[in-house]
VEXFI-992640 format. One record per residue: x, y, z of N, C-alpha, C, O in turn; residue in one letter. Coordinates in pm, whole numbers, plus 32768, in hexadecimal, padded with zeros to 4 digits. Atoms other than C-alpha are relative to their C-alpha. Layout:
% VEXFI-992640
     nX     nY     nZ    caX    caY    caZ     cX     cY     cZ     oX     oY     oZ   rest
      X      Y      Z      X      Y      Z      X      Y      Z      X      Y      Z      A
...
//
This chain:
% VEXFI-992640
     nX     nY     nZ    caX    caY    caZ     cX     cY     cZ     oX     oY     oZ   rest
   8072   807C   8013   89D5   D14E   68BC   7FB3   802A   7F96   7F8F   7FD9   7F40      M
   8064   7FA9   8074   8908   D241   67D9   804D   801E   7F8F   8013   8027   7F23      F
   7FA4   7FCC   807A   89F7   D29C   66F3   8026   7F9A   7FB5   804D   7F2A   7FD8      R
   7FDD   805D   8059   8A2B   D21A   65B6   807B   7FD1   7FD1   80D0   8028   7FC2      P
   7F62   8046   7FFE   8B61   D139   656F   801B   8037   7F64   7FC4   8010   7F16      K
   7FEE   7FD6   808C   8BE0   D1DA   6417   809E   7F9B   7FE3   8106   7FA1   8025      I
   7F84   805B   8006   8CDC   D0C7   6380   8080   8097   7FD8   8067   810A   7FB2      P
   7FB6   7FCB   801F   8E20   D154   6355   8059   7FC4   7F6D   807F   7F4F   7F6A      T
   7FBE   802A   8087   8ECD   D134   61E4   80AD   8015   800D   80DA   807C   803E      M
   7F90   8003   7FFE   902D   D0F2   61CC   8008   8086   7F91   7FA9   809D   7F47      P
   7FE1   7F9C   8063   90CE   D22E   60F9   8055   7FD7   7F99   8097   7F74   7FB9      Q
   7FC6   8061   805D   9170   D1CD   5FC8   80A3   8040   8002   80A9   80BA   8007      P
   7F8C   7FDD   8013   92DD   D1FC   5FB5   8058   8053   7F8B   80BE   8095   7F9B      T
   7FCE   7FCD   8057   9318   D264   5E67   7FC8   800E   7F73   7F4D   8011   7F7F      G
   8057   801A   8086   92A5   D261   5CE9   7FFD   7F87   7FE4   8069   7F4D   7FDB      L
   8011   808F   8049   9237   D124   5C74   8002   8005   7F7A   7FAB   8057   7F59      I
   8031   7FFF   8085   9244   D0F8   5AFA   7FFD   7F67   7FFC   8043   7F15   8038      T
   801E   8095   8034   91AE   CFB6   5A5D   8090   7FC4   7FB6   80BD   802D   7F88      P
   7FCE   804D   8061   92B8   CEE0   5997   7FF4   8006   7F77   7F87   7FEE   7F44      P
   8022   7FE8   8065   92E7   CF19   5868   7FF8   7F6B   7F86   803F   7F07   7F8E      A
   8016   8079   803C   927C   CE20   5767   801E   7FF9   7F6E   7FED   804A   7F1F      V
   7FBA   7FFB   809D   9329   CDC7   5618   7FA8   7F94   7FAA   7FA2   7F21   7FD5      V
   8053   8049   802D   9241   CD31   5528   8053   7FE3   7F5F   804F   804A   7F1C      V
   7FAD   8051   807E   9310   CC82   53E1   7FB2   7FE3   7F96   7F6C   7F80   7FAA      E
   805A   804D   8075   9258   CC51   528B   8033   7F97   7FDE   80AC   7F8D   7FCA      P
   7FE2   806E   8048   9255   CB19   5213   7FDC   7FCA   7F99   7F62   7FCA   7F86      T
   8072   8014   8086   921D   CA8B   50B6   7FE7   7F80   8002   802A   7F28   8038      A
   803E   8082   7FF4   914A   C97E   5078   7FFA   7FC7   7F66   7FD6   8001   7F00      I
   7FE3   805D   808F   918B   C873   4F5F   7FAA   7FB7   800D   7F8C   7F9E   8082      T
   8081   805F   8013   9071   C791   4EFF   8039   7F96   7FB1   8077   7FAE   7F49      S
   7FB4   8080   8072   90E1   C61A   4E73   7F78   7FD3   7FD5   7F6F   7F95   7F6B      T
   8072   8051   8047   8F6F   C5B6   4E51   7F9F   805A   7F9B   7F9F   80D5   7F92      V
   802B   7FCC   8078   8E97   C5EC   4D2E   7F84   8040   8045   7F41   8013   80A2      A
   808A   7F87   7FE0   8D82   C726   4D46   7F8B   7FA2   7FFA   7F77   7F58   7F9A      P
   808E   805C   7FF2   8C2E   C672   4DC0   7FB1   804E   7FA8   7FC3   80C7   7F9E      V
   8041   7FD7   8045   8B2C   C699   4CD0   7F6B   800D   803A   7F35   7FA1   8053      V
   8084   7FE9   7FA0   89D3   C720   4D7F   7FA9   7F8D   7FC5   7FCC   7F7E   7F50      P
   8084   803E   8028   88A6   C628   4D38   7F9C   806B   7FC4   7F91   80E3   7FDC      P
   8066   7FA4   8051   878A   C68C   4C46   7F96   801F   8071   7F7C   7FD6   80D0      A
   8030   7FA8   7FA4   86BB   C77C   4CF7   7F3A   7F7F   800E   7EF9   7F56   7FAD      A
   804C   803A   7FFC   858C   C6AD   4D8B   7F74   803B   802A   7F73   806E   809A      V
   806D   7FC6   7FD2   8425   C723   4DA3   7FCF   801B   806F   7FD2   7FAF   80A9      A
   801E   7FF4   7F7D   83A0   C7A7   4EEB   7F8B   7FB9   8004   7F2F   7FC5   7FB3      A
   80B3   8023   7FCE   827C   C6D3   4FA8   7FA6   8061   7FFF   7FC6   80D2   8025      P
   8075   7FC6   7FF4   814C   C757   4F92   7FF0   802A   80C2   8028   7FE8   8119      A
   8016   7FDB   7F6F   80F8   C7E6   50F3   7F89   7F8B   8041   7F2D   7F4C   800C      P
   8069   8078   7FD1   804A   C6FF   51E4   7F89   805F   8041   7F1B   8034   8063      S
   8091   7FC6   7FBC   7F65   C809   5270   7FBD   8071   7FBF   7FF2   80DD   7FDA      R
   801A   7F83   8064   7EBD   C8FB   5193   7FF3   8083   805F   7FE4   808E   80D8      P
   7FF3   7F4F   7FDB   7EC4   CA6B   51D3   7F83   801B   8042   7F24   7FD6   801B      A
   8079   7FAE   7FA9   7DBB   CB22   52BB   7FBA   8061   7FB1   7FF5   80CC   7FA7      V
   8032   7FA7   803F   7CC4   CBD0   51EA   7F89   8019   805B   7F39   7FCA   808D      Q
   8077   7FC2   7FCB   7BE3   CCC2   5282   7F71   7FF4   7FD2   7F87   7FBD   7F66      L
   8064   8019   803E   7A7D   CCA8   521A   7FAE   808A   8044   7FD4   80AA   80B5      T
   8041   7FA4   7FB4   7981   CDDD   526F   7FDE   7FD7   808F   8000   8005   80FC      P
   8034   8037   7F60   78D6   CD0E   5376   806B   7FD5   805C   8062   7FCD   80D7      G
   7F8D   8045   7F81   7A22   CC83   5404   802C   808E   8043   803D   808D   80BD      S
   7FB1   7F70   7FFD   7AAD   CE09   540E   7F8E   802C   8069   7FBA   802F   80DC      A
   8053   7FF4   7FB5   7955   CE66   54B7   7FF2   7FBF   8094   7FD1   8008   80F2      L
   7FDD   8032   7F9F   7985   CD67   55BF   8068   8019   8032   8061   8032   80AB      V
   7F96   7FC9   7FAB   7AC2   CDBD   5616   8018   807E   8036   8066   809C   8091      L
   8018   7F72   7FCE   7A65   CF22   562E   7FBB   7FF1   8089   7FE3   8027   80F0      V
   8050   7FFB   7F8D   794F   CEB7   571C   8022   7FCE   8068   7FF7   7FF3   80D5      G
   7FB4   802D   7F91   7A30   CDDA   57DC   806A   804C   804C   8094   8026   80B9      G
   7F95   7FBC   7FD3   7B2F   CED8   5817   7F9F   8084   8060   7FAF   80A1   80D7      G
   806C   7FB0   7FB9   7A14   CFDC   5871   7FDD   7FCA   808F   7FE4   8017   80EF      T
   8047   8043   7FA5   798D   CEFA   5969   808A   7FE0   807E   8084   800F   80EF      A
   7F8F   7FEB   7FB7   7AE2   CEAC   5A0C   802B   8067   803A   8045   805C   80B1      V
   7FE9   7F6F   7FDA   7B36   D01C   5A2D   7F8A   802B   8069   7FA6   8075   80C7      V
   806F   7FCF   7FAB   79E7   D04F   5ADA   7FF0   7FAC   8082   7FB6   7FD2   80E8      L
   801B   8049   7F89   79FA   CF38   5BBF   8097   8031   8056   8092   8057   80CB      V
   7F88   7FC3   7FB3   7B6E   CF9F   5C26   7FEE   8077   8047   801D   8083   80B8      V
   801D   7F56   7FE6   7AF9   D11F   5C4B   7FA8   7FDD   8064   7FDB   7FFA   80D0      G
   8041   8013   7F8C   79E3   D0B1   5D31   8044   7FAF   808A   8016   7FD2   80F6      A
   7FAC   8022   7FB0   7AD7   CFE0   5E0B   804E   806A   801E   801F   807B   808E      V
   7FAD   7FBC   7FF4   7BBE   D0D5   5E2D   7FA4   808D   8054   7FCD   80C5   80B9      L
   805B   7F87   7FC1   7A8E   D1FA   5E7D   7FD9   7FAC   8090   7FEA   7FD9   8101      V
   803C   8035   7F83   7A00   D10C   5F71   8097   7FFA   8080   8085   801A   80F6      S
   7F94   8019   7FC3   7B5E   D0CD   600A   802D   809F   8048   8059   809D   80BB      M
   7FD5   7FA1   7FCF   7BA9   D258   6037   7F74   8034   8062   7F77   8075   80CA      L
   808C   7FDB   7F92   7A2F   D285   60CB   8025   7FBF   8093   8027   7FF1   8104      L
   7FC8   8054   7F74   7AA2   D18A   61C4   8057   804D   8060   803E   806C   80D4      A
   7F87   7FC9   7FA3   7BE0   D228   6236   7FB7   80B0   8017   8003   80FC   8053      V
   8028   7F80   7FE5   7AFF   D38B   6242   7FBB   7FEA   8068   7FCA   8022   80D4      A
   8063   801F   7F70   7A01   D2FD   631C   804B   7FD7   8080   803D   8002   80F2      V
   7FB6   8016   7F61   7AF4   D253   6403   803F   8078   8022   804C   808A   809B      T
   7FA3   7F99   7FB3   7BC3   D39B   6418   7F8F   807C   8037   7FB3   80CB   808E      A
   804D   7FC3   7FD9   7A83   D45A   643F   7FD7   7FB9   80AB   7FE6   7FFC   8111      A
   802F   803A   7F92   7A06   D375   6559   805B   7FF6   807D   802B   7FD6   80EA      S
   7FB0   8010   7FDD   7B65   D37E   65E3   7FFC   808A   8055   8004   808E   80CF      I
   7FF9   7F73   7FEA   7B5B   D505   65FA   7F93   800E   8061   7FB6   8043   80CA      A
   8065   7FE3   7FAA   7A01   D50B   66A8   7FF9   7FBC   807E   7FAC   7FE6   80D4      V
   7FDA   8043   7F6C   7A75   D40F   67D4   806A   806B   802E   8065   8091   80A3      C
   7F90   7FC7   7FBF   7BA7   D4E0   67F5   7F9D   8081   8040   7FA4   809A   80B9      A
   8045   7F85   7FC7   7AB5   D61B   6827   7FBE   7FDC   8088   7FBB   8027   80E9      V
   8055   8037   7F96   79F1   D555   6914   8047   7FF5   8071   802E   803A   80D4      V
   7F70   802E   7FA0   7B19   D4D1   69E1   8039   80AB   8035   8042   80CF   80AA      V
   7FD1   7F87   7FC8   7B97   D62D   69FD   7FA6   804A   8051   7FB8   806A   80C7      R
   8077   7FA2   7FA9   7A50   D6F2   6A4E   7FDC   7F94   809D   7FA3   7FD7   80F4      S
   8014   8052   7F8F   7A26   D5E1   6B73   808F   801A   8080   808A   8037   80F8      L
   7FA3   8005   7FB6   7B78   D5DF   6BEA   8024   80B0   8048   8062   80C8   80B0      L
   7FD5   7F5B   7FC5   7B89   D798   6C0C   7F82   8001   805B   7F90   804B   80BC      T
   8041   7FCE   7F95   7A31   D77B   6CC9   803A   7FC1   8096   8004   7FCB   8104      R
   7FB3   804A   7F67   7AFB   D6CF   6DE6   8046   804F   805A   8078   801C   80BF      R
//
Protein backbone atom coordinates (compact mmCIF):
# COMPACT_ATOMS: atom_id res chain seq x y z
CA UNK A 1 0.00 0.00 0.00
CA UNK A 2 2.76 2.42 0.88
CA UNK A 3 5.15 1.25 -1.80
CA UNK A 4 5.34 3.42 -4.91
CA UNK A 5 4.17 1.80 -8.11
CA UNK A 6 6.86 2.12 -10.72
CA UNK A 7 5.59 1.79 -14.26
CA UNK A 8 7.26 -0.91 -16.30
CA UNK A 9 8.58 0.05 -19.69
CA UNK A 10 8.71 -2.57 -22.44
CA UNK A 11 12.24 -3.37 -23.50
CA UNK A 12 13.20 -2.59 -27.10
CA UNK A 13 13.49 -5.65 -29.31
CA UNK A 14 16.32 -4.38 -31.47
CA UNK A 15 17.96 -1.37 -33.00
CA UNK A 16 15.53 0.96 -34.66
CA UNK A 17 16.80 3.13 -37.50
CA UNK A 18 14.79 5.95 -39.00
CA UNK A 19 13.72 5.50 -42.62
CA UNK A 20 16.01 7.01 -45.23
CA UNK A 21 14.74 10.20 -46.81
CA UNK A 22 15.62 10.77 -50.43
CA UNK A 23 15.76 14.37 -51.63
CA UNK A 24 15.71 14.87 -55.36
CA UNK A 25 16.70 18.25 -56.78
CA UNK A 26 14.23 19.80 -59.19
CA UNK A 27 14.81 22.46 -61.78
CA UNK A 28 12.73 25.61 -61.51
CA UNK A 29 11.63 27.10 -64.79
CA UNK A 30 9.79 30.40 -64.95
CA UNK A 31 7.46 31.38 -67.78
CA UNK A 32 6.29 34.62 -66.14
CA UNK A 33 8.11 37.90 -66.74
CA UNK A 34 10.11 39.14 -63.73
CA UNK A 35 8.25 41.51 -61.44
CA UNK A 36 9.72 44.99 -61.14
CA UNK A 37 9.62 46.30 -57.56
CA UNK A 38 7.65 49.56 -57.15
CA UNK A 39 9.44 52.82 -56.49
CA UNK A 40 10.54 53.40 -52.92
CA UNK A 41 7.83 55.02 -50.83
CA UNK A 42 8.82 57.52 -48.16
CA UNK A 43 8.37 56.13 -44.66
CA UNK A 44 5.52 57.78 -42.75
CA UNK A 45 6.43 60.02 -39.86
CA UNK A 46 6.14 58.31 -36.47
CA UNK A 47 2.80 58.99 -34.86
CA UNK A 48 4.36 59.15 -31.40
CA UNK A 49 7.29 61.43 -30.64
CA UNK A 50 10.36 59.97 -29.00
CA UNK A 51 10.62 60.34 -25.22
CA UNK A 52 13.00 63.10 -24.26
CA UNK A 53 14.31 63.31 -20.74
CA UNK A 54 14.85 66.78 -19.38
CA UNK A 55 16.85 67.33 -16.19
CA UNK A 56 13.61 67.90 -14.30
CA UNK A 57 11.96 64.71 -15.51
CA UNK A 58 15.12 62.72 -14.81
CA UNK A 59 15.11 64.08 -11.26
CA UNK A 60 11.45 63.08 -10.87
CA UNK A 61 12.22 59.56 -12.13
CA UNK A 62 15.13 59.19 -9.70
CA UNK A 63 13.00 60.50 -6.82
CA UNK A 64 10.13 58.18 -7.70
CA UNK A 65 12.44 55.19 -7.95
CA UNK A 66 14.00 56.03 -4.61
CA UNK A 67 10.57 56.33 -3.01
CA UNK A 68 9.50 52.95 -4.40
CA UNK A 69 12.67 51.29 -3.10
CA UNK A 70 12.21 52.84 0.34
CA UNK A 71 8.55 51.80 0.58
CA UNK A 72 9.24 48.23 -0.56
CA UNK A 73 12.18 48.02 1.84
CA UNK A 74 10.05 49.27 4.74
CA UNK A 75 7.35 46.71 3.96
CA UNK A 76 9.86 43.87 3.80
CA UNK A 77 11.58 44.93 7.03
CA UNK A 78 8.24 45.20 8.83
CA UNK A 79 7.29 41.71 7.65
CA UNK A 80 10.62 40.36 8.89
CA UNK A 81 10.11 42.11 12.21
CA UNK A 82 6.62 40.63 12.53
CA UNK A 83 8.01 37.13 11.93
CA UNK A 84 10.78 37.72 14.50
CA UNK A 85 8.33 38.98 17.16
CA UNK A 86 6.02 36.04 16.53
CA UNK A 87 8.89 33.56 16.82
CA UNK A 88 10.10 35.17 20.05
CA UNK A 89 6.62 35.10 21.59
CA UNK A 90 6.17 31.43 20.62
CA UNK A 91 9.55 30.66 22.18
CA UNK A 92 8.56 32.42 25.41
CA UNK A 93 5.24 30.52 25.48
CA UNK A 94 7.09 27.24 24.96
CA UNK A 95 9.44 27.97 27.87
CA UNK A 96 6.52 28.88 30.15
CA UNK A 97 4.56 25.75 29.22
CA UNK A 98 7.64 23.60 29.71
CA UNK A 99 8.32 25.07 33.13
CA UNK A 100 4.67 24.54 34.13
CA UNK A 101 4.77 20.91 33.02
CA UNK A 102 8.06 20.12 34.78
CA UNK A 103 6.80 21.47 38.14
CA UNK A 104 4.00 18.90 38.29
